N, C-alpha and C positions, 0 to 999 in steps of 0.2 A: 412539465407542461407540456409542449409539442416535441414529438420524437424526432430524432435526426431522421430517420426514414421517412417521416411524413413531410419534413422539409426537403429532402433530396427528391423526392417523388414529386412535390408541385414545381421546386426548380426545374427539374427535367422537362416535366409538361410545359412548363412555362415558356423554356428554352425552344422545345420544339416548335409552338405555337407562334413565338414572336419570329422565329425565323423563317417560318412558311408565309409566303407572301399572303396578304389580305386586304381589307380595306384601310387600316391604320396605316400598313406600310406604304401603299399605293398613295395615301393621302400626305404622309410626310415626306416621300421622298417627291412627289410633284411639287408641294410648296417650297422644298428645299432648291429643287433645282430651278424652278420658275422665279422665286423670290429670293433665295438665298437662306443662308445659315440661320439668321436671326429668325427667319419666318418660320422655318422649320422647327426651331427651339419653341416659338410661340404655340404653334401647333400642336407640338408634343406636350405642351402644358395642359392643353384641352384634352388631349388623348389620355394623359394621367388623371386629369380630372373625372374622366369616364370610369376609369378604373374604381377610382376613389367613391364614386356613386355606387357602383357594383359592389365594393367592398363593404360599404356601411349599408346599403339596402338588403344584399343578402346576409349579413349576419344580424341584421334585425328583424329579419322574417321574411324577406321577398321569397325564399324559396317555400316557405310554409303558404304564403300566397298564391304563387304559381301552382302548388300543389291542389290548393283549393279551386283555385281557377285559371285551368290550363289553357283557356283562350288566351289570357294576356301573355304568357310564354309565345304561346303560337301568333299573336299579332307582332311581337319582336322579332320572332324569326322571318316572318312573311315582310314586314319592312326591312328587313337586314337584306333578305333575297331580292326584294325589289330594288333595293338601292344598287346592289351588285348587277342585276339586270340592266339597270339603268346606266352604269359605266360600261357594260359589255355593249349596249345599244349604242352608246356615243361611239365606240369604237367600229363596231361592222355595219352601221347604216352607210348608206351612199354619201360619199364626202365625209365620212367620219374619219376621226383620228385616234389613234392609240392613245390611252391615258398617260403612257410614256414620253410622249412626244411633246417637245418643249415648244410652247405656244407663246405668242405676245398676247398676255391679257393684262388688263390693269391689276396693279397690286392691291391685295385684301389687306384692309387695316388690320391692326393685331387684335381687335376685338373680333372680328369676322374669322379670323385664324383660329383663334381659341375656342370660337363657338362652333366652327366646323370641325375641329379636332375632337371636341367632345361630342358632338352629334354623331360623327363617324365612329367613334368607339361605342356609344351608346346603343347604335343600329346594329353592330357587329355581332352576328349570330355566334362566332366562335367564343367571344369574350363571354356572353350570357350563358351560354352552356358551360363554359369554365367554372364559373362562379356559382351557378347554381346546381350542376350536378358532379363537376370533376373534384374540386376543392373539398366539399364537404366529406368526399370519401375519405379523406384523410384526417378527419377529424376523430378522436378516439376519446369517448364518453369517459372512459376510465381515466383520464389523464386530467381531470380538472375543468375549469372554465370553458366552456364551450365557445362562448362569444370571443373570448381572447384567443383561443386557439384559432378561430377563422380570422380575426384581425391579422394575426402573427403571419398566417399562411399565405394570406391575401397581400399582406406587405411583403413576402418573398416574391409573389408573383409581379407586384407592380416594380421592385427592384430590377427583376430580370428585364421585364419588357422596357421599362424606362432607359437601361443601361444599354440595350442592344439597338434601342430606336436612337437613342443619343449618338451611337457611334455610327449609324447610318447617317444622321443628319449632319454630324460634324465631319465625316470623311466624303471628300469630293471623289476619291477613287470608286467607293463603294456605291455612292449614287449615280456615278457615270456606268458601273457594271449593270445597276438594276434598272436603269433607263436604257439599256441597251445601247448605250453610245459610247463608240470605241475610241473616242478623240480625249 
């Protein structure tokens, strides 16, 4: 069904993407540092739910929808870019603080942590591009059920991303390095 080369390709790309800092990593690190490991795990569950939305949506025709209506993909890209610009503005504005700065803020309830993880991932342009244009390149029409191939390949991407992010959420040293905290 799915070739080893396709799996290796998706795993390699997924590993490279999850290791490069982006909105998901920033959110998970900030929640883990600010509210602890439990909050980080709840937030990660929201991020994984976002991956599942992309996985199901893409494999049920999201790619075809975006091909027919490129404005929708452009809107997702613009929303994702706007979110990144908002984070940057919070950092560089007068009196702004780095997204990595630990701040005393009220703890978010689990429902909000999950929802923010979900939205952070859904608005992440890296993930949209991964599911809409990268993973489909590894699907081989000659190897059978295209829907199943897409789900399997997306499943490998989710396993890689969830594993790396869970390691970050669970490991205090990694969180300290990513937050530029030397203590």
